[in-house]
N, C-alpha and C positions, 0 to 999 in steps of 0.2 A: 504493501499499500504506499511505503516513502515512494518509493522510484516515483511509482504511477504520481502521489501530488507533487511530486518534482518536475515532470516532465510538463505540466500545466503551465508551468512557466516558457516553453520553449517559444520560441516565435513559429508563428504559423504560416504555411509559403500563400495560405487562403487568404492572409490578410494584404497582402500586395498584388494581388493579380491584376489590377487596374492599370497598378504602376507600369508593370511588364507590359503588359499589351498599347499602353500608352507612351513608354520608351521607345518600342519597338514599330509602332506605326510614324513616329516622330522622325526616326531616324530614314525608314524608305520617305516617307515626305522630304525630307530634309535633301536625302540625296537624288531625288527628283528635282529638286529646287534646284540646287547646285548643276548637276546635269545638262539640265534640260533650259536652262534659262542663261548659262555663260558662253561666251562663244568660245573657240578652239585658240588657243595660244598661237602667237605669231611661230613660234620656233619649235612646240614640243606637239601642236595638236589639240587632239581630244588625249593625249594620253597627260596634260596638264591636269586635268579632273580628277586625276588619283590623288592630289591634295585634298578633294573634298573626305578622304579615307585617310590619309598617312599622315596631313597633319595633326588632326582634333586625337589621331591614334596616338601619334607621340606627344601630346599634351598630358592626353589620360596617363602615359609612361611615365610622367613625373609627377605627376599628380597624386598615383596611388601610392608609390614610395613616402610621399609625405604623410597619406597618414598612417603608413604604415610606421613611420616616425613616432607621429602624435600618440596613437596606442600603445608603440613599443614604453614609451615613457612614463605612460597612464597605469602601464602591467609594473614598470618598473617603481612608480613610488608606493601602487597602491596593492599590487599583489591579487589584482581580478583575473577570475578567468576569462571572463567575457571579454576583456581587452586583447588579451595573448589571440584570442580567437578572431579579433574583427581585425586584428594587425596581420594573423596568418591570410586572412579573406582577400588583406587587400594586396597585399603581398603575392597573392597568387592570380588577381586578376591582374594585375603590375605588371606579371612576368607576359601572361598572354596579350595585354596589348604592344608591351615592348618587342615582344616576338612578331608582331603583327608589322611595327614600325619598321623593325629591319627588313622584314621580308620587301615591302613596300618601298622602301626607301632601295632596294637593290633592284624591283622592277622598273623605279624612274632613273636610277643610275648607268643601266643600261646604255638606254638611247643616249643621255647626256652628257656621260663623261666617256663613254666607249669600254665600259669593262662592270662587272658587276659589283664586283669589289673594289674598293680602295683605304687603303689605312690612313682614311681621313681624321681627323680630329672629332668631329662628329658623330661621323660609325662608329669611331673604337671607342668614344667613352658611352654610347648607347649600348652596344656591344657589352662593354663593364657592365653595365647598370642590369642588364639582363642578364649574364652572367651571375651578379650579386643575389637576384632575387629569384634565379634557381638553386644556387648553393643555398639560400634561405629554405627555402623547402626542402630541400636533401638532406640540410641538419636536421630539419623537424622531422624527417621520415626514418632518419637512424636512431635520436634520443628517444627511448621508450618511456623513462620517466616525466612526466607530465610539466614535472615545477622544473625540474634541471631544462626540461626544451624548452618551456617558455622564458628562462630568464637566458638559456643561451642565443634564442633565436632574436629575443627582444635588444638583446645586444648587438646582433648582427645586423637587426634593424634599423638600426638609431645609426652606426658607423656606416651602413650602403647609404644611407640618405644622405651623406658629403656627397655623393657622387651625384644627385641631381643639378646643383646648381652648376658643377665643371660641364656638364652635357647641356645646358644651356647657356652659359657663357662661353664654348668652345670656340664657336664662331668669331667668335670676337677676340678671345685672347691669341688663338694662333690661326694662320694663314692656312685656310683652307677652302677644298674642292666645294665643300656646301654653302648654301647661299645663306645671308644670313636670315634670322628665324623668321617663319612668316606669319603675319598678324594682320590683320582688319585694315592695322593704319599702315604695312607695307605691299598689298598686293593690290592689283589694279582694281578700281570700284567695282568693276563687273563682277566679281569674284567676290565682293565684300558678304554679299548676303547670304550666299550660298555657306560660306565659310563660316558666319557667327551660326546662323542654324545645325550644322552639322557637329560644332562644337558642343552647342547645349545637348546633340543628340548624343554625342556621346557620352558628355556626361551624365545623363540620365542612364544610357548602359553600364557605366560602371557602378553606378552608386547600386542599379538593380541586381550587378552579377556579386557585387560586393555583398549586398543584402543574403542575397540565394545562399550564396556559396558560407557566409554567417548561418543563416537556420542552419543546415546541412551541418558544419562542423560542430554546431550546440547539438545537436542529436548524435553525431558519433561520439560524442564526448560523455552523454546520459548512458549510450550503449557501453562504452567502456567501464563507466563506473559501476554498473549492473553486473557487468564481467566478474570484475576486480570484486565486487562484496559473492559472487557465486563463488569465487576462488581461494576466498578466505570462509566461508562456511558463514557466512555473516547472514544469509537468506537460505 
C-alpha cells in the first residue's frame, strides 16, 4: 500500500497531452511558414532553408545544458531526487538536439565548404558539448548507487556547462569557417518570421521532451525502489 500511495504523486502523461499536440502542430506550422514564405538563397538556393531546423536546434543544444546546470546545482545544494532526474532528462534531450545540430551542420557544410566535416572552432566545440552530454548519460548508466550516481553526474553537468559559452562565442574568439551567430538581427528580413516561429516551436518541443522524459524517469525510479524493497525482504 505504501508503494501504491507513493506513486500517486508521480507525473501523469495525461496531464500534458494538449501541450504535446500543440507543440507538434506549432512545429509543423512554423516549418511550413518558413519554407513556403521565404525565397531561395542567392548562393545556396533552397538548401538555405535548413536554417529553420539547424539554427533552432543549435539554440536548444545550448539551452538544454543550461537546464542541466540549474538542476545539478539544485541537487548539490538540496539533495532532491527530482532535481537529479530533471537534470538527467534535460541532458538526454540536449544530447539529441546537439547530435541533430551536428548532422544538419554537416549537410549544410558539404555544399558550402566542399567537405562534410572541418575542424572548425564552432563544429569542434559543438562536438565536445555532444560528447560531454553523452559522457554524462554513460556515467549514469554505469553507476548503480543512486546517490553516488546523482552526485557524480551533477558534478559533470556543472563542469560541462562551461563549454556552452565557448560554443556560442567560438565564431567571435577564433577565425572560423562557420558564419557568425544566426539570429533575427543578422539574417535577411525575409527569413526573420520563419526563424522566430521555429525558435519558439523548438523551445516548446524541448520543454515537452524534457517533461515526458522526466515522467518516465520518475516511474523508472519508483520501480527501482519497489525492486529494492522486495530484494531486502521489506515487502
